[in-house]
C-alpha positions, 0 to 999 in steps of 0.5 A, a space after each residue: 408206263 408203270 402206274 406203281 411210281 407216280 411220275 414227279 413233274 420237273 420243276 423250275 429248279 430242275 430246268 435251271 440246273 439243265 444250263 449247259 447240259 442236255 438241250 431242253 426240249 420245249 413246245 407249246 400245247 393248247 389242248 388236253 390231247 396235244 399235251 398228253 401227245 408231247 409230255 413224254 418227250 418235252 421238258 417244258 410245255 408252254 401254254 403260249 399266247 400264240 394260242 390267239 392266232 393258232 386257235 382263235 384265228 387273231 391276227 396277233 397276241 394282242 387280243 388274247 385275254 386272261 380267260 383264254 389263257 386260263 381256259 387253255 391252261 386248265 386243259 393243258 394241265 389235264 394232260 401233263 404228268 412230266 413236263 414243266 407247264 408254263 403259262 404266258 402272261 397276256 398282253 396288258 396283264 403286267 406291264 403296268 407294274 409289279 403288283 398288277 403282274 402278281 395279281 394276274 401271275 397268281 390268278 394263272 398259277 391258282 387257276 391253271 396249276 401251272 408251275 411258272 409264268 412267261 412274261 416278255 421284256 427285259 431291262 424294263 421288266 427287271 423289277 417286275 420279275 424280281 418282285 414276282 420271284 421274290 413272291 414264289 412265282 417262278 418267271 421264265 423270260 422272253 427277249 429278243 423279238 417279243 411278239 406283244 410289242 409287234 407295233 412298236 418294233 414295226 412287224 415281226 423283225 430280226 432283233 439284235 443286229 449291229 448296234 442293237 445286239 448289246 440291247 438285247 444282250 442287256 435285256 437278257 442279263 437283266 431278267 436272269 439277274 432278277 431271277 428268271 429260271 430261263 430266258 427265251 430268245 427269239 429271232 436273233 442273229 445266231 452269234 448273239 444267241 451264242 453271246 447271250 448263251 455264254 453270258 447269263 447263268 440260266 438256260 437259254 431257249 431258242 426260237 429262231 436263235 442258235 442250236 447252241 442255246 440251252 434248248 429250243 421251242 417251237 409252236 407245236 401247230 407249226 412244226 406239225 403242219 397244222 397252222 399253215 397261214 405262214 411259215 417263219 424262217 425258223 420252223 422246220 416242219 416235222 410232218 404236214 398234218 394240216 394236208 393229211 387232214 384236208 385229204 381225210 376230210 375230202 375222202 369222208 366228204 366224197 364217201 358221204 355224197 356217194 352213200 359209201 359211208 356209213 358201210 355195213 361195219 359202221 351201222 347197227 343190225 338187228 333181227 327182224 323180230 325185234 323190229 317195230 311192226 310194219 318196219 320189216 322189209 
């Protein structure tokens, strides 16, 4: 890549204008190396609160803290040049009301350098979305299965089936009308995701939704086969890096135990004259 012209990072208005055009490519990232890896290929990179499960071994996203999101956000920021960086607002940092949400969103933006925040919820969060966007904080919405509400849902269940479809549609419309520049739709029937995509004026980003959404997002560790605790139906594995890494670690362990590593190419030689007296031979 030429260094004569600085790369212009995508902005929330840029993403909004992609409605109905070339699908948006979105992935999560939590570290600088992964951010560098995905930057050229993605339009949006999300520092997701999924970091709690993927990187910290937590049982759900509910235990994720602001400190964790700030730390990983800073790491991802160092690795991005082109993609729009969005950071998840963790559970308990915005539900109390618009003022609480503003304070914490401002902290995330100030500390991480992100261009936008994402929060979960629909109709009940519209007032907060409006409050934030009116104060120069771009917001990405998230409806359907909202993992921070897993206890209320009774598990990671498909949302919006049957009579519940209208409620999810209303949620998407509410956050879009409140000023969100894009809306993630998670784990809903294909037909509902298509309906929502046609009904709102901002891009929809599907995860377990429909190929007809305006974009798609996956957890990067899921699609690379690094996180293997479980495999949601909506994840396509594009690699099996976890198995490859385990095989490499096993080979390393075998070499160490057999004294095959380090070999001649991995140690430093010296002439006998340079050795301290008494060490020859």
